N, C-alpha and C positions, 0 to 999 in steps of 0.2 A: 356413391362412394364405395359401397360393397362390391359393385361390379368392377370398378376400377382396381380395387384391391386384389381381385382374383385374376386380373389380366396378366398374361405371360408374354414374353418376347415374341413378337410377330403376330400376336392375336389381334382381333378387331373388336372394338366396341361398336355394335350396330344399333343405330337409333332410327326410328321411322322418320322423324323430322328433327332438324337441327335445334329447334326451340325446345325440344324435350331435354336437351342438355341443361338448359337454363335460359332465362330471359333477361339476364344481366350480363353485359359484355365482359366485364371483369371476371365474373364467375365462370363463364364459358372458357375464357382464356386460361384460367387456373385449371379447369378440368382438362383442357387440351395439353397443358404442360405436365400434369400428373400422368396422363396416358402416355405422353412422349417419354417421360422418365422411365416408364416400364417397358419402353421400346415397343409399344403397341400403337395402334392407330384407331381413329374414329371414322366411321363411315355413316353418313346420314343419307337416306334415300332422296332427300331434296337438296343435298349440298354437293359441293365439289370434293373430290377425293385427292389426297396428296398434299404436298407442302410447297407446290409451285406458287409463284406470285399470283397467278390467275386464281388458283384455288383459295389462297388466303384472302384475296380480294372478294371473291364471291361469297365465301363463308362469313367474312366480316360484314358484308351487306346484309346477309340473312340474320346475323346476330344483332346488328343495329335495328333491323326491321322488327325483330322480336322485342327488343327493349322499347322501341317506339310504340308498339302495340300495347305493352304493359302501361306505358305512360298515358296513352289514350284512354284505356280502361279506367285507370285511376282518376283521370280528369273527369270522365263521364260520371263515374260513381260519386265523386265529390260534388259535382254539380247537381246530381239527382238528390243527394242527401240535403244539400242546401235548399233546394226547391221544396223538398218535403218539410224541412224545418220551417221555412217561410210560410207554408200553408198551415203550420201548427200541428202537423201530423206526428204521430208517435214514431220514434226511431230508437233502435237498439233496445237495451235492457230497460224495463219499466222501473223507474226509481221507486224506492219504498215511500209510501205516502200517496201513491197514485194508482189508479186502475184504468182500464180501457173503457172509453165511452161506449154507449150503445151503438154508435156508428162503426165501431171496430177499428177506427183509425186514430181518433184523438184520445188524449189522456185527460182524465178528470181526477180531482182530489178524492181520496178514499177516506171518509170520515173516521173509521176505526183506526187506520194506520196513522192518520194525522194526530189523533189523540195519543197514540203510542209515541210518536215523534215529540209531541209536546211534553210528555212525561220524561222522555230521555233528556230533553233540553233542561227541564227543571232539575233532574237528578245531577246532570253535569254541572249546572250552576251552583248546586249545593256541594260540589266537590267530590261526588261519587266517582270512583274509578269505573272503567268500562266493565270490569269483572263484577263489581258491586251492582251496577245498573242492570246487567244481565240477570244476576241472581234475584234482584228485586222484582224485575218484570216477570220472571218465571214464577216466583213465589205468589205473585198476584194474578197468575193465570193469563198474562198477556204474552202469547207466543208469537213467533215470527209468521210470515206469510204462509209458509207451508205447514204451520201448526206444530213446529218443533221448538224446543227450548232455545232461548237466545244464548249466544256466547260472545266474548269480547271481540273476537275477530270480525264477526258479522256486524256488530255494533260499530266497530272502527270504520269499516267501509261505508256504512250508512251515514255516520257522522261526517266523514270526508266528503261524500256525495252531497250531503245537506249543506256543508260549508261552501262547497263550490257553487251550488245553486244560489245561495244567498249572496255570494260575491258577484255572480253574473247579473243579478237584478239591481 
């Protein structure tokens, strides 16, 4: 966007490949329109130059090919993550209350963190606010995974994550 903002009449925005403009057809069309409004043009080393019907057709095919490639990558990634999940392998951020197993792949319950989670649950059932839960845990020397004091924001995310895990089972 900064490059487009600097373009002057008759200048050229040069890109090595057309997919460097974007991999979303609508986004690329918006970029083309912004460049055209500045009375400049886009030249891609792998694309057609100009605004003839042939050039528009060729660039449209390249833009659709880029969008298709993104969709393929997204589908492959989703399938790989589902396969990993089906094998019970760890994915993404390790939830509080768990640690990585000795195999380096699977997650297992962390007794210390599970104890802290149980205390949080008891405090919440007793009506403690997240701020009061954090203060109580800190006062009793139960710090977070990194050894830092608890705060209500971190506890909020842990409680949400915990609620979601309970709903999923």
